[in-house]
Each structure stands twice: as structure tokens, then as C-alpha cells.
PQR file with spaces between the fields and no chain letter, atoms N, CA, C, O and H, PARSE charges and radii, in Angstrom:
ATOM       1  N    MET     1       0.828   -1.182    0.000 -0.4000 1.5000
ATOM       2  CA   MET     1       0.000    0.000    0.000 -0.0000 2.0000
ATOM       3  C    MET     1       0.874    1.247    0.000  0.5500 1.7000
ATOM       4  O    MET     1       0.529    2.243   -0.635 -0.5500 1.4000
ATOM       5  N    VAL     2       1.979    1.204    0.691 -0.4000 1.5000
ATOM       6  CA   VAL     2       2.841    2.380    0.759 -0.0000 2.0000
ATOM       7  C    VAL     2       3.342    2.767   -0.624  0.5500 1.7000
ATOM       8  O    VAL     2       3.392    3.953   -0.953 -0.5500 1.4000
ATOM       9  H    VAL     2       2.260    0.395    1.207  0.4000 1.0000
ATOM      10  N    GLN     3       3.715    1.780   -1.441 -0.4000 1.5000
ATOM      11  CA   GLN     3       4.189    2.085   -2.795 -0.0000 2.0000
ATOM      12  C    GLN     3       3.113    2.793   -3.611  0.5500 1.7000
ATOM      13  O    GLN     3       3.398    3.778   -4.291 -0.5500 1.4000
ATOM      14  H    GLN     3       3.674    0.818   -1.174  0.4000 1.0000
ATOM      15  N    ALA     4       1.873    2.295   -3.547 -0.4000 1.5000
ATOM      16  CA   ALA     4       0.792    2.898   -4.325 -0.0000 2.0000
ATOM      17  C    ALA     4       0.466    4.299   -3.814  0.5500 1.7000
ATOM      18  O    ALA     4       0.275    5.224   -4.604 -0.5500 1.4000
ATOM      19  H    ALA     4       1.641    1.494   -2.995  0.4000 1.0000
ATOM      20  N    TYR     5       0.406    4.450   -2.506 -0.4000 1.5000
ATOM      21  CA   TYR     5       0.032    5.748   -1.948 -0.0000 2.0000
ATOM      22  C    TYR     5       1.107    6.801   -2.177  0.5500 1.7000
ATOM      23  O    TYR     5       0.791    7.967   -2.416 -0.5500 1.4000
ATOM      24  H    TYR     5       0.561    3.698   -1.865  0.4000 1.0000
ATOM      25  N    ASN     6       2.342    6.411   -2.109 -0.4000 1.5000
ATOM      26  CA   ASN     6       3.454    7.354   -2.284 -0.0000 2.0000
ATOM      27  C    ASN     6       4.159    7.145   -3.615  0.5500 1.7000
ATOM      28  O    ASN     6       5.371    7.337   -3.706 -0.5500 1.4000
ATOM      29  H    ASN     6       2.598    5.464   -1.915  0.4000 1.0000
ATOM      30  N    SER     7       3.430    6.758   -4.637 -0.4000 1.5000
ATOM      31  CA   SER     7       4.040    6.379   -5.910 -0.0000 2.0000
ATOM      32  C    SER     7       4.921    7.476   -6.505  0.5500 1.7000
ATOM      33  O    SER     7       6.026    7.193   -6.968 -0.5500 1.4000
ATOM      34  H    SER     7       2.445    6.601   -4.564  0.4000 1.0000
ATOM      35  N    GLU     8       4.457    8.702   -6.500 -0.4000 1.5000
ATOM      36  CA   GLU     8       5.244    9.775   -7.115 -0.0000 2.0000
ATOM      37  C    GLU     8       6.541   10.023   -6.351  0.5500 1.7000
ATOM      38  O    GLU     8       7.586   10.247   -6.961 -0.5500 1.4000
ATOM      39  H    GLU     8       3.559    8.932   -6.124  0.4000 1.0000
ATOM      40  N    VAL     9       6.481    9.986   -5.031 -0.4000 1.5000
ATOM      41  CA   VAL     9       7.677   10.184   -4.201 -0.0000 2.0000
ATOM      42  C    VAL     9       8.667    9.048   -4.419  0.5500 1.7000
ATOM      43  O    VAL     9       9.879    9.264   -4.431 -0.5500 1.4000
ATOM      44  H    VAL     9       5.631    9.805   -4.535  0.4000 1.0000
ATOM      45  N    ASN    10       8.137    7.817   -4.593 -0.4000 1.5000
ATOM      46  CA   ASN    10       8.978    6.631   -4.744 -0.0000 2.0000
ATOM      47  C    ASN    10       9.381    6.347   -6.195  0.5500 1.7000
ATOM      48  O    ASN    10      10.058    5.356   -6.466 -0.5500 1.4000
ATOM      49  H    ASN    10       7.152    7.641   -4.583  0.4000 1.0000
ATOM      50  N    GLY    11       8.968    7.210   -7.125 -0.4000 1.5000
ATOM      51  CA   GLY    11       9.340    7.028   -8.519 -0.0000 2.0000
ATOM      52  C    GLY    11       8.591    5.898   -9.208  0.5500 1.7000
ATOM      53  O    GLY    11       9.081    5.335  -10.187 -0.5500 1.4000
ATOM      54  H    GLY    11       8.418    8.016   -6.905  0.4000 1.0000
ATOM      55  N    VAL    12       7.404    5.559   -8.702 -0.4000 1.5000
ATOM      56  CA   VAL    12       6.591    4.489   -9.279 -0.0000 2.0000
ATOM      57  C    VAL    12       5.488    5.121  -10.124  0.5500 1.7000
ATOM      58  O    VAL    12       4.766    5.995   -9.644 -0.5500 1.4000
ATOM      59  H    VAL    12       7.006    6.016   -7.906  0.4000 1.0000
ATOM      60  N    THR    13       5.353    4.689  -11.366 -0.4000 1.5000
ATOM      61  CA   THR    13       4.299    5.183  -12.247 -0.0000 2.0000
ATOM      62  C    THR    13       3.078    4.291  -12.096  0.5500 1.7000
ATOM      63  O    THR    13       3.174    3.077  -12.274 -0.5500 1.4000
ATOM      64  H    THR    13       5.939    3.979  -11.756  0.4000 1.0000
ATOM      65  N    MET    14       1.935    4.877  -11.769 -0.4000 1.5000
ATOM      66  CA   MET    14       0.686    4.143  -11.616 -0.0000 2.0000
ATOM      67  C    MET    14      -0.114    4.311  -12.905  0.5500 1.7000
ATOM      68  O    MET    14      -0.409    5.434  -13.315 -0.5500 1.4000
ATOM      69  H    MET    14       1.857    5.864  -11.624  0.4000 1.0000
ATOM      70  N    LEU    15      -0.465    3.197  -13.542 -0.4000 1.5000
ATOM      71  CA   LEU    15      -1.205    3.202  -14.798 -0.0000 2.0000
ATOM      72  C    LEU    15      -2.597    2.635  -14.569  0.5500 1.7000
ATOM      73  O    LEU    15      -2.762    1.672  -13.820 -0.5500 1.4000
ATOM      74  H    LEU    15      -0.226    2.285  -13.209  0.4000 1.0000
ATOM      75  N    LEU    16      -3.599    3.225  -15.211 -0.4000 1.5000
ATOM      76  CA   LEU    16      -4.970    2.743  -15.076 -0.0000 2.0000
ATOM      77  C    LEU    16      -5.417    2.064  -16.360  0.5500 1.7000
ATOM      78  O    LEU    16      -5.508    2.697  -17.412 -0.5500 1.4000
ATOM      79  H    LEU    16      -3.466    4.007  -15.820  0.4000 1.0000
ATOM      80  N    PHE    17      -5.694    0.768  -16.263 -0.4000 1.5000
ATOM      81  CA   PHE    17      -6.294   -0.021  -17.328 -0.0000 2.0000
ATOM      82  C    PHE    17      -7.647   -0.501  -16.822  0.5500 1.7000
ATOM      83  O    PHE    17      -7.769   -0.900  -15.664 -0.5500 1.4000
ATOM      84  H    PHE    17      -5.620    0.254  -15.408  0.4000 1.0000
ATOM      85  N    ILE    18      -8.656   -0.467  -17.669 -0.4000 1.5000
ATOM      86  CA   ILE    18      -9.971   -0.961  -17.268 -0.0000 2.0000
ATOM      87  C    ILE    18     -10.530   -1.877  -18.347  0.5500 1.7000
ATOM      88  O    ILE    18     -10.104   -1.846  -19.502 -0.5500 1.4000
ATOM      89  H    ILE    18      -8.558   -0.142  -18.610  0.4000 1.0000
ATOM      90  N    ARG    19     -11.498   -2.695  -17.936 -0.4000 1.5000
ATOM      91  CA   ARG    19     -12.238   -3.526  -18.888 -0.0000 2.0000
ATOM      92  C    ARG    19     -13.621   -2.953  -19.036  0.5500 1.7000
ATOM      93  O    ARG    19     -14.263   -2.604  -18.045 -0.5500 1.4000
ATOM      94  H    ARG    19     -11.844   -2.720  -16.998  0.4000 1.0000
ATOM      95  N    LYS    20     -14.086   -2.851  -20.258 -0.4000 1.5000
ATOM      96  CA   LYS    20     -15.439   -2.351  -20.511 -0.0000 2.0000
ATOM      97  C    LYS    20     -16.455   -3.390  -20.074  0.5500 1.7000
ATOM      98  O    LYS    20     -17.483   -3.052  -19.486 -0.5500 1.4000
ATOM      99  H    LYS    20     -13.565   -3.135  -21.063  0.4000 1.0000
ATOM     100  N    ASN    21     -16.173   -4.651  -20.359 -0.4000 1.5000
ATOM     101  CA   ASN    21     -17.116   -5.716  -20.084 -0.0000 2.0000
ATOM     102  C    ASN    21     -16.405   -6.823  -19.314  0.5500 1.7000
ATOM     103  O    ASN    21     -15.648   -7.595  -19.902 -0.5500 1.4000
ATOM     104  H    ASN    21     -15.339   -4.926  -20.836  0.4000 1.0000
ATOM     105  N    LYS    22     -16.636   -6.910  -18.022 -0.4000 1.5000
ATOM     106  CA   LYS    22     -15.952   -7.920  -17.219 -0.0000 2.0000
ATOM     107  C    LYS    22     -16.405   -9.334  -17.554  0.5500 1.7000
ATOM     108  O    LYS    22     -15.731  -10.296  -17.184 -0.5500 1.4000
ATOM     109  H    LYS    22     -17.251   -6.283  -17.544  0.4000 1.0000
ATOM     110  N    ASP    23     -17.532   -9.482  -18.246 -0.4000 1.5000
ATOM     111  CA   ASP    23     -18.032  -10.807  -18.617 -0.0000 2.0000
ATOM     112  C    ASP    23     -17.471  -11.297  -19.950  0.5500 1.7000
ATOM     113  O    ASP    23     -17.789  -12.405  -20.381 -0.5500 1.4000
ATOM     114  H    ASP    23     -18.080   -8.701  -18.547  0.4000 1.0000
ATOM     115  N    ASP    24     -16.639  -10.483  -20.611 -0.4000 1.5000
ATOM     116  CA   ASP    24     -16.032  -10.849  -21.884 -0.0000 2.0000
ATOM     117  C    ASP    24     -14.951  -11.898  -21.619  0.5500 1.7000
ATOM     118  O    ASP    24     -13.844  -11.559  -21.203 -0.5500 1.4000
ATOM     119  H    ASP    24     -16.381   -9.583  -20.261  0.4000 1.0000
ATOM     120  N    ARG    25     -15.271  -13.162  -21.859 -0.4000 1.5000
ATOM     121  CA   ARG    25     -14.349  -14.252  -21.549 -0.0000 2.0000
ATOM     122  C    ARG    25     -13.440  -14.607  -22.732  0.5500 1.7000
ATOM     123  O    ARG    25     -12.540  -15.436  -22.596 -0.5500 1.4000
ATOM     124  H    ARG    25     -16.171  -13.437  -22.198  0.4000 1.0000
ATOM     125  N    ILE    26     -13.672  -13.986  -23.881 -0.4000 1.5000
ATOM     126  CA   ILE    26     -12.887  -14.335  -25.066 -0.0000 2.0000
ATOM     127  C    ILE    26     -11.738  -13.352  -25.279  0.5500 1.7000
ATOM     128  O    ILE    26     -10.573  -13.736  -25.179 -0.5500 1.4000
ATOM     129  H    ILE    26     -14.402  -13.313  -23.992  0.4000 1.0000
ATOM     130  N    SER    27     -12.051  -12.083  -25.573 -0.4000 1.5000
ATOM     131  CA   SER    27     -10.990  -11.135  -25.910 -0.0000 2.0000
ATOM     132  C    SER    27     -10.372  -10.483  -24.679  0.5500 1.7000
ATOM     133  O    SER    27      -9.193  -10.128  -24.693 -0.5500 1.4000
ATOM     134  H    SER    27     -12.998  -11.770  -25.654  0.4000 1.0000
ATOM     135  N    LYS    28     -11.148  -10.325  -23.627 -0.4000 1.5000
ATOM     136  CA   LYS    28     -10.662   -9.683  -22.396 -0.0000 2.0000
ATOM     137  C    LYS    28      -9.934   -8.376  -22.697  0.5500 1.7000
ATOM     138  O    LYS    28      -8.810   -8.162  -22.244 -0.5500 1.4000
ATOM     139  H    LYS    28     -12.105  -10.613  -23.615  0.4000 1.0000
ATOM     140  N    GLU    29     -10.582   -7.512  -23.460 -0.4000 1.5000
ATOM     141  CA   GLU    29      -9.963   -6.246  -23.857 -0.0000 2.0000
ATOM     142  C    GLU    29      -9.860   -5.280  -22.686  0.5500 1.7000
ATOM     143  O    GLU    29     -10.809   -5.092  -21.925 -0.5500 1.4000
ATOM     144  H    GLU    29     -11.495   -7.685  -23.828  0.4000 1.0000
ATOM     145  N    PHE    30      -8.699   -4.680  -22.563 -0.4000 1.5000
ATOM     146  CA   PHE    30      -8.462   -3.642  -21.567 -0.0000 2.0000
ATOM     147  C    PHE    30      -8.207   -2.340  -22.293  0.5500 1.7000
ATOM     148  O    PHE    30      -7.670   -2.331  -23.401 -0.5500 1.4000
ATOM     149  H    PHE    30      -7.928   -4.833  -23.181  0.4000 1.0000
ATOM     150  N    TYR    31      -8.591   -1.242  -21.670 -0.4000 1.5000
ATOM     151  CA   TYR    31      -8.373    0.089  -22.232 -0.0000 2.0000
ATOM     152  C    TYR    31      -7.494    0.880  -21.270  0.5500 1.7000
ATOM     153  O    TYR    31      -7.738    0.903  -20.064 -0.5500 1.4000
ATOM     154  H    TYR    31      -9.026   -1.249  -20.770  0.4000 1.0000
ATOM     155  N    PHE    32      -6.476    1.522  -21.815 -0.4000 1.5000
ATOM     156  CA   PHE    32      -5.565    2.338  -21.014 -0.0000 2.0000
ATOM     157  C    PHE    32      -6.152    3.736  -20.900  0.5500 1.7000
ATOM     158  O    PHE    32      -6.433    4.384  -21.909 -0.5500 1.4000
ATOM     159  H    PHE    32      -6.277    1.504  -22.795  0.4000 1.0000
ATOM     160  N    LEU    33      -6.338    4.201  -19.659 -0.4000 1.5000
ATOM     161  CA   LEU    33      -6.909    5.534  -19.449 -0.0000 2.0000
ATOM     162  C    LEU    33      -5.883    6.572  -19.027  0.5500 1.7000
ATOM     163  O    LEU    33      -6.185    7.766  -19.032 -0.5500 1.4000
ATOM     164  H    LEU    33      -6.110    3.674  -18.839  0.4000 1.0000
ATOM     165  N    GLY    34      -4.683    6.153  -18.664 -0.4000 1.5000
ATOM     166  CA   GLY    34      -3.653    7.128  -18.331 -0.0000 2.0000
ATOM     167  C    GLY    34      -2.948    6.842  -17.026  0.5500 1.7000
ATOM     168  O    GLY    34      -3.131    5.797  -16.403 -0.5500 1.4000
ATOM     169  H    GLY    34      -4.438    5.184  -18.660  0.4000 1.0000
ATOM     170  N    THR    35      -2.129    7.812  -16.630 -0.4000 1.5000
ATOM     171  CA   THR    35      -1.405    7.703  -15.369 -0.0000 2.0000
ATOM     172  C    THR    35      -2.230    8.352  -14.269  0.5500 1.7000
ATOM     173  O    THR    35      -3.051    9.233  -14.526 -0.5500 1.4000
ATOM     174  H    THR    35      -1.979    8.661  -17.136  0.4000 1.0000
ATOM     175  N    MET    36      -1.999    7.902  -13.034 -0.4000 1.5000
ATOM     176  CA   MET    36      -2.791    8.401  -11.921 -0.0000 2.0000
ATOM     177  C    MET    36      -1.937    8.475  -10.664  0.5500 1.7000
ATOM     178  O    MET    36      -0.826    7.948  -10.606 -0.5500 1.4000
ATOM     179  H    MET    36      -1.332    7.186  -12.825  0.4000 1.0000
ATOM     180  N    LYS    37      -2.494    9.148   -9.657 -0.4000 1.5000
ATOM     181  CA   LYS    37      -1.825    9.227   -8.365 -0.0000 2.0000
ATOM     182  C    LYS    37      -2.874    9.067   -7.264  0.5500 1.7000
ATOM     183  O    LYS    37      -4.045    9.401   -7.446 -0.5500 1.4000
ATOM     184  H    LYS    37      -3.397    9.576   -9.704  0.4000 1.0000
ATOM     185  N    ALA    38      -2.429    8.553   -6.126 -0.4000 1.5000
ATOM     186  CA   ALA    38      -3.311    8.418   -4.968 -0.0000 2.0000
ATOM     187  C    ALA    38      -3.562    9.800   -4.378  0.5500 1.7000
ATOM     188  O    ALA    38      -2.665   10.642   -4.339 -0.5500 1.4000
ATOM     189  H    ALA    38      -1.478    8.282   -5.978  0.4000 1.0000
ATOM     190  N    ILE    39      -4.794   10.027   -3.919 -0.4000 1.5000
ATOM     191  CA   ILE    39      -5.159   11.303   -3.301 -0.0000 2.0000
ATOM     192  C    ILE    39      -5.848   11.030   -1.966  0.5500 1.7000
ATOM     193  O    ILE    39      -6.304    9.915   -1.711 -0.5500 1.4000
ATOM     194  H    ILE    39      -5.523    9.344   -3.950  0.4000 1.0000
ATOM     195  N    GLY    40      -5.919   12.022   -1.146 -0.4000 1.5000
ATOM     196  CA   GLY    40      -6.615   11.879    0.123 -0.0000 2.0000
ATOM     197  C    GLY    40      -5.834   11.019    1.102  0.5500 1.7000
ATOM     198  O    GLY    40      -4.624   10.835    0.968 -0.5500 1.4000
ATOM     199  H    GLY    40      -5.549   12.928   -1.353  0.4000 1.0000
ATOM     200  N    THR    41      -6.542   10.501    2.078 -0.4000 1.5000
ATOM     201  CA   THR    41      -5.941    9.690    3.127 -0.0000 2.0000
ATOM     202  C    THR    41      -6.423    8.249    2.986  0.5500 1.7000
ATOM     203  O    THR    41      -7.622    8.018    2.836 -0.5500 1.4000
ATOM     204  H    THR    41      -7.525   10.650    2.187  0.4000 1.0000
ATOM     205  N    PRO    42      -5.508    7.269    3.030 -0.5600 1.5000
ATOM     206  CA   PRO    42      -5.930    5.870    2.963  0.2800 2.0000
ATOM     207  C    PRO    42      -6.896    5.548    4.110  0.5500 1.7000
ATOM     208  O    PRO    42      -6.728    6.039    5.226 -0.5500 1.4000
ATOM     209  N    GLU    43      -7.910    4.716    3.823 -0.4000 1.5000
ATOM     210  CA   GLU    43      -8.906    4.351    4.828 -0.0000 2.0000
ATOM     211  C    GLU    43      -8.871    2.844    5.040  0.5500 1.7000
ATOM     212  O    GLU    43      -9.098    2.075    4.106 -0.5500 1.4000
ATOM     213  H    GLU    43      -8.047    4.317    2.916  0.4000 1.0000
ATOM     214  N    GLU    44      -8.588    2.423    6.264 -0.4000 1.5000
ATOM     215  CA   GLU    44      -8.625    1.000    6.580 -0.0000 2.0000
ATOM     216  C    GLU    44     -10.066    0.599    6.864  0.5500 1.7000
ATOM     217  O    GLU    44     -10.805    1.347    7.503 -0.5500 1.4000
ATOM     218  H    GLU    44      -8.403    3.047    7.023  0.4000 1.0000
ATOM     219  N    PHE    45     -10.468   -0.580    6.389 -0.4000 1.5000
ATOM     220  CA   PHE    45     -11.824   -1.071    6.634 -0.0000 2.0000
ATOM     221  C    PHE    45     -11.792   -2.585    6.743  0.5500 1.7000
ATOM     222  O    PHE    45     -10.829   -3.227    6.325 -0.5500 1.4000
ATOM     223  H    PHE    45      -9.867   -1.188    5.870  0.4000 1.0000
ATOM     224  N    THR    46     -12.853   -3.151    7.310 -0.4000 1.5000
ATOM     225  CA   THR    46     -13.000   -4.593    7.405 -0.0000 2.0000
ATOM     226  C    THR    46     -13.895   -5.047    6.258  0.5500 1.7000
ATOM     227  O    THR    46     -14.983   -4.506    6.058 -0.5500 1.4000
ATOM     228  H    THR    46     -13.635   -2.629    7.650  0.4000 1.0000
ATOM     229  N    MET    47     -13.437   -6.030    5.518 -0.4000 1.5000
ATOM     230  CA   MET    47     -14.203   -6.521    4.371 -0.0000 2.0000
ATOM     231  C    MET    47     -15.485   -7.179    4.870  0.5500 1.7000
ATOM     232  O    MET    47     -15.459   -7.926    5.848 -0.5500 1.4000
ATOM     233  H    MET    47     -12.553   -6.469    5.680  0.4000 1.0000
ATOM     234  N    PRO    48     -16.610   -6.905    4.202 -0.5600 1.5000
ATOM     235  CA   PRO    48     -17.906   -7.411    4.646  0.2800 2.0000
ATOM     236  C    PRO    48     -17.910   -8.939    4.826  0.5500 1.7000
ATOM     237  O    PRO    48     -17.413   -9.682    3.979 -0.5500 1.4000
ATOM     238  N    GLY    49     -18.481   -9.381    5.943 -0.4000 1.5000
ATOM     239  CA   GLY    49     -18.621  -10.802    6.214 -0.0000 2.0000
ATOM     240  C    GLY    49     -17.341  -11.499    6.629  0.5500 1.7000
ATOM     241  O    GLY    49     -17.297  -12.728    6.694 -0.5500 1.4000
ATOM     242  H    GLY    49     -18.885   -8.778    6.631  0.4000 1.0000
ATOM     243  N    THR    50     -16.282  -10.721    6.916 -0.4000 1.5000
ATOM     244  CA   THR    50     -15.000  -11.318    7.320 -0.0000 2.0000
ATOM     245  C    THR    50     -14.401  -10.516    8.465  0.5500 1.7000
ATOM     246  O    THR    50     -14.955   -9.507    8.900 -0.5500 1.4000
ATOM     247  H    THR    50     -16.317   -9.723    6.864  0.4000 1.0000
ATOM     248  N    ASN    51     -13.274  -10.984    8.935 -0.4000 1.5000
ATOM     249  CA   ASN    51     -12.466  -10.225    9.900 -0.0000 2.0000
ATOM     250  C    ASN    51     -11.210   -9.677    9.233  0.5500 1.7000
ATOM     251  O    ASN    51     -10.287   -9.220    9.907 -0.5500 1.4000
ATOM     252  H    ASN    51     -12.824  -11.804    8.582  0.4000 1.0000
ATOM     253  N    VAL    52     -11.184   -9.727    7.912 -0.4000 1.5000
ATOM     254  CA   VAL    52     -10.018   -9.322    7.132 -0.0000 2.0000
ATOM     255  C    VAL    52     -10.074   -7.816    6.890  0.5500 1.7000
ATOM     256  O    VAL    52     -11.096   -7.281    6.462 -0.5500 1.4000
ATOM     257  H    VAL    52     -11.933  -10.098    7.364  0.4000 1.0000
ATOM     258  N    THR    53      -8.967   -7.146    7.167 -0.4000 1.5000
ATOM     259  CA   THR    53      -8.911   -5.716    6.909 -0.0000 2.0000
ATOM     260  C    THR    53      -8.220   -5.452    5.575  0.5500 1.7000
ATOM     261  O    THR    53      -7.386   -6.234    5.120 -0.5500 1.4000
ATOM     262  H    THR    53      -8.136   -7.581    7.515  0.4000 1.0000
ATOM     263  N    ALA    54      -8.583   -4.349    4.975 -0.4000 1.5000
ATOM     264  CA   ALA    54      -7.992   -3.900    3.717 -0.0000 2.0000
ATOM     265  C    ALA    54      -7.877   -2.384    3.784  0.5500 1.7000
ATOM     266  O    ALA    54      -8.352   -1.762    4.734 -0.5500 1.4000
ATOM     267  H    ALA    54      -9.260   -3.714    5.345  0.4000 1.0000
ATOM     268  N    VAL    55      -7.251   -1.798    2.784 -0.4000 1.5000
ATOM     269  CA   VAL    55      -7.079   -0.353    2.742 -0.0000 2.0000
ATOM     270  C    VAL    55      -7.701    0.176    1.455  0.5500 1.7000
ATOM     271  O    VAL    55      -7.453   -0.350    0.370 -0.5500 1.4000
ATOM     272  H    VAL    55      -6.865   -2.304    2.013  0.4000 1.0000
ATOM     273  N    LYS    56      -8.509    1.220    1.588 -0.4000 1.5000
ATOM     274  CA   LYS    56      -9.149    1.860    0.443 -0.0000 2.0000
ATOM     275  C    LYS    56      -8.345    3.106    0.082  0.5500 1.7000
ATOM     276  O    LYS    56      -8.057    3.947    0.933 -0.5500 1.4000
ATOM     277  H    LYS    56      -8.710    1.647    2.470  0.4000 1.0000
ATOM     278  N    LEU    57      -7.991    3.204   -1.196 -0.4000 1.5000
ATOM     279  CA   LEU    57      -7.286    4.379   -1.703 -0.0000 2.0000
ATOM     280  C    LEU    57      -8.142    5.029   -2.775  0.5500 1.7000
ATOM     281  O    LEU    57      -8.891    4.352   -3.479 -0.5500 1.4000
ATOM     282  H    LEU    57      -8.225    2.520   -1.887  0.4000 1.0000
ATOM     283  N    TYR    58      -8.030    6.323   -2.893 -0.4000 1.5000
ATOM     284  CA   TYR    58      -8.697    7.060   -3.964 -0.0000 2.0000
ATOM     285  C    TYR    58      -7.619    7.579   -4.899  0.5500 1.7000
ATOM     286  O    TYR    58      -6.523    7.938   -4.468 -0.5500 1.4000
ATOM     287  H    TYR    58      -7.422    6.873   -2.321  0.4000 1.0000
ATOM     288  N    TYR    59      -7.946    7.614   -6.190 -0.4000 1.5000
ATOM     289  CA   TYR    59      -6.981    8.023   -7.205 -0.0000 2.0000
ATOM     290  C    TYR    59      -7.513    9.162   -8.046  0.5500 1.7000
ATOM     291  O    TYR    59      -8.721    9.366   -8.164 -0.5500 1.4000
ATOM     292  H    TYR    59      -8.836    7.322   -6.540  0.4000 1.0000
ATOM     293  N    SER    60      -6.587    9.894   -8.624 -0.4000 1.5000
ATOM     294  CA   SER    60      -6.908   10.957   -9.565 -0.0000 2.0000
ATOM     295  C    SER    60      -6.058   10.745  -10.812  0.5500 1.7000
ATOM     296  O    SER    60      -4.846   10.547  -10.725 -0.5500 1.4000
ATOM     297  H    SER    60      -5.606    9.728   -8.528  0.4000 1.0000
ATOM     298  N    LEU    61      -6.712   10.788  -11.978 -0.4000 1.5000
ATOM     299  CA   LEU    61      -5.974   10.691  -13.235 -0.0000 2.0000
ATOM     300  C    LEU    61      -5.253   12.006  -13.496  0.5500 1.7000
ATOM     301  O    LEU    61      -5.784   13.079  -13.210 -0.5500 1.4000
ATOM     302  H    LEU    61      -7.697   10.948  -12.049  0.4000 1.0000
ATOM     303  N    HIS    62      -4.052   11.923  -14.035 -0.4000 1.5000
ATOM     304  CA   HIS    62      -3.312   13.138  -14.371 -0.0000 2.0000
ATOM     305  C    HIS    62      -3.987   13.885  -15.519  0.5500 1.7000
ATOM     306  O    HIS    62      -3.965   15.116  -15.551 -0.5500 1.4000
ATOM     307  H    HIS    62      -3.620   11.052  -14.267  0.4000 1.0000
ATOM     308  N    THR    63      -4.582   13.159  -16.455 -0.4000 1.5000
ATOM     309  CA   THR    63      -5.302   13.754  -17.579 -0.0000 2.0000
ATOM     310  C    THR    63      -6.726   13.219  -17.568  0.5500 1.7000
ATOM     311  O    THR    63      -6.915   12.003  -17.612 -0.5500 1.4000
ATOM     312  H    THR    63      -4.599   12.160  -16.429  0.4000 1.0000
ATOM     313  N    PRO    64      -7.729   14.081  -17.511 -0.5600 1.5000
ATOM     314  CA   PRO    64      -9.118   13.604  -17.495  0.2800 2.0000
ATOM     315  C    PRO    64      -9.447   12.763  -18.739  0.5500 1.7000
ATOM     316  O    PRO    64      -8.894   12.979  -19.817 -0.5500 1.4000
ATOM     317  N    VAL    65     -10.350   11.812  -18.560 -0.4000 1.5000
ATOM     318  CA   VAL    65     -10.808   10.972  -19.663 -0.0000 2.0000
ATOM     319  C    VAL    65     -11.707   11.807  -20.573  0.5500 1.7000
ATOM     320  O    VAL    65     -12.601   12.506  -20.097 -0.5500 1.4000
ATOM     321  H    VAL    65     -10.799   11.637  -17.684  0.4000 1.0000
ATOM     322  N    ARG    66     -11.468   11.734  -21.873 -0.4000 1.5000
ATOM     323  CA   ARG    66     -12.320   12.455  -22.832 -0.0000 2.0000
ATOM     324  C    ARG    66     -13.757   11.968  -22.702  0.5500 1.7000
ATOM     325  O    ARG    66     -13.993   10.802  -22.388 -0.5500 1.4000
ATOM     326  H    ARG    66     -10.741   11.166  -22.260  0.4000 1.0000
ATOM     327  N    GLY    67     -14.705   12.848  -22.938 -0.4000 1.5000
ATOM     328  CA   GLY    67     -16.119   12.523  -22.818 -0.0000 2.0000
ATOM     329  C    GLY    67     -16.566   11.379  -23.693  0.5500 1.7000
ATOM     330  O    GLY    67     -17.329   10.523  -23.247 -0.5500 1.4000
ATOM     331  H    GLY    67     -14.513   13.796  -23.193  0.4000 1.0000
ATOM     332  N    ASP    68     -16.099   11.344  -24.951 -0.4000 1.5000
ATOM     333  CA   ASP    68     -16.515   10.272  -25.854 -0.0000 2.0000
ATOM     334  C    ASP    68     -15.977    8.914  -25.401  0.5500 1.7000
ATOM     335  O    ASP    68     -16.652    7.897  -25.559 -0.5500 1.4000
ATOM     336  H    ASP    68     -15.478   12.039  -25.313  0.4000 1.0000
ATOM     337  N    ILE    69     -14.771    8.893  -24.842 -0.4000 1.5000
ATOM     338  CA   ILE    69     -14.199    7.643  -24.337 -0.0000 2.0000
ATOM     339  C    ILE    69     -14.955    7.201  -23.083  0.5500 1.7000
ATOM     340  O    ILE    69     -15.248    6.016  -22.925 -0.5500 1.4000
ATOM     341  H    ILE    69     -14.223    9.719  -24.713  0.4000 1.0000
ATOM     342  N    TYR    70     -15.273    8.144  -22.191 -0.4000 1.5000
ATOM     343  CA   TYR    70     -16.041    7.822  -20.999 -0.0000 2.0000
ATOM     344  C    TYR    70     -17.402    7.238  -21.395  0.5500 1.7000
ATOM     345  O    TYR    70     -17.832    6.230  -20.834 -0.5500 1.4000
ATOM     346  H    TYR    70     -15.035    9.106  -22.319  0.4000 1.0000
ATOM     347  N    ASP    71     -18.068    7.861  -22.345 -0.4000 1.5000
ATOM     348  CA   ASP    71     -19.379    7.364  -22.805 -0.0000 2.0000
ATOM     349  C    ASP    71     -19.255    5.953  -23.370  0.5500 1.7000
ATOM     350  O    ASP    71     -20.096    5.104  -23.075 -0.5500 1.4000
ATOM     351  H    ASP    71     -17.719    8.680  -22.801  0.4000 1.0000
ATOM     352  N    PHE    72     -18.232    5.681  -24.172 -0.4000 1.5000
ATOM     353  CA   PHE    72     -18.028    4.361  -24.751 -0.0000 2.0000
ATOM     354  C    PHE    72     -17.846    3.309  -23.662  0.5500 1.7000
ATOM     355  O    PHE    72     -18.438    2.232  -23.730 -0.5500 1.4000
ATOM     356  H    PHE    72     -17.548    6.371  -24.411  0.4000 1.0000
ATOM     357  N    ILE    73     -17.037    3.617  -22.670 -0.4000 1.5000
ATOM     358  CA   ILE    73     -16.726    2.640  -21.621 -0.0000 2.0000
ATOM     359  C    ILE    73     -17.925    2.400  -20.697  0.5500 1.7000
ATOM     360  O    ILE    73     -18.145    1.272  -20.255 -0.5500 1.4000
ATOM     361  H    ILE    73     -16.556    4.492  -22.615  0.4000 1.0000
ATOM     362  N    THR    74     -18.680    3.425  -20.409 -0.4000 1.5000
ATOM     363  CA   THR    74     -19.767    3.284  -19.437 -0.0000 2.0000
ATOM     364  C    THR    74     -21.074    2.821  -20.046  0.5500 1.7000
ATOM     365  O    THR    74     -22.039    2.604  -19.312 -0.5500 1.4000
ATOM     366  H    THR    74     -18.501    4.341  -20.769  0.4000 1.0000
ATOM     367  N    ARG    75     -21.142    2.663  -21.338 -0.4000 1.5000
ATOM     368  CA   ARG    75     -22.382    2.198  -21.985 -0.0000 2.0000
ATOM     369  C    ARG    75     -22.276    0.758  -22.389  0.5500 1.7000
ATOM     370  O    ARG    75     -23.222    0.202  -22.946 -0.5500 1.4000
ATOM     371  H    ARG    75     -20.359    2.839  -21.933  0.4000 1.0000
């Protein structure tokens, strides 16, 4: 978690790839949306139905996603 949260300080480039359709079992296409950095404060939480803790991070893209690309991915 420290590497992801402090990526810029540690010289680590964080890249965001997403899948439009998680049920696509054949091509499994991913789309590159750009570089990003962690923002805010990490939040520790307990995963539902378990005693396992995890950390939630929020990210910000360095370059906003174009509207037409956002529409394509979210539809």
C-alpha cells in the first residue's frame, strides 16, 4: 500500500487499465486511461462478512478521460 500511496515520491508510475465488459471471456480487452496518483488519506476497513482488513485508496488521473471515451466505456 505504501508504494501505491506514495508512488510519485517513490518514482513508481501508476497506470490505469480498465475492462469495458468484465463478462467478456474471449478477448478480455483492456483500455488504457492514463497515469494516476493516490489522493486523500488511505482508509482501513473490514471486508464485509470477514475479519479481514484492507485499505481503500482514492486516485486521480493526471489527464481527465475524454467525454466520448467515458461514454463508450460506461455504456
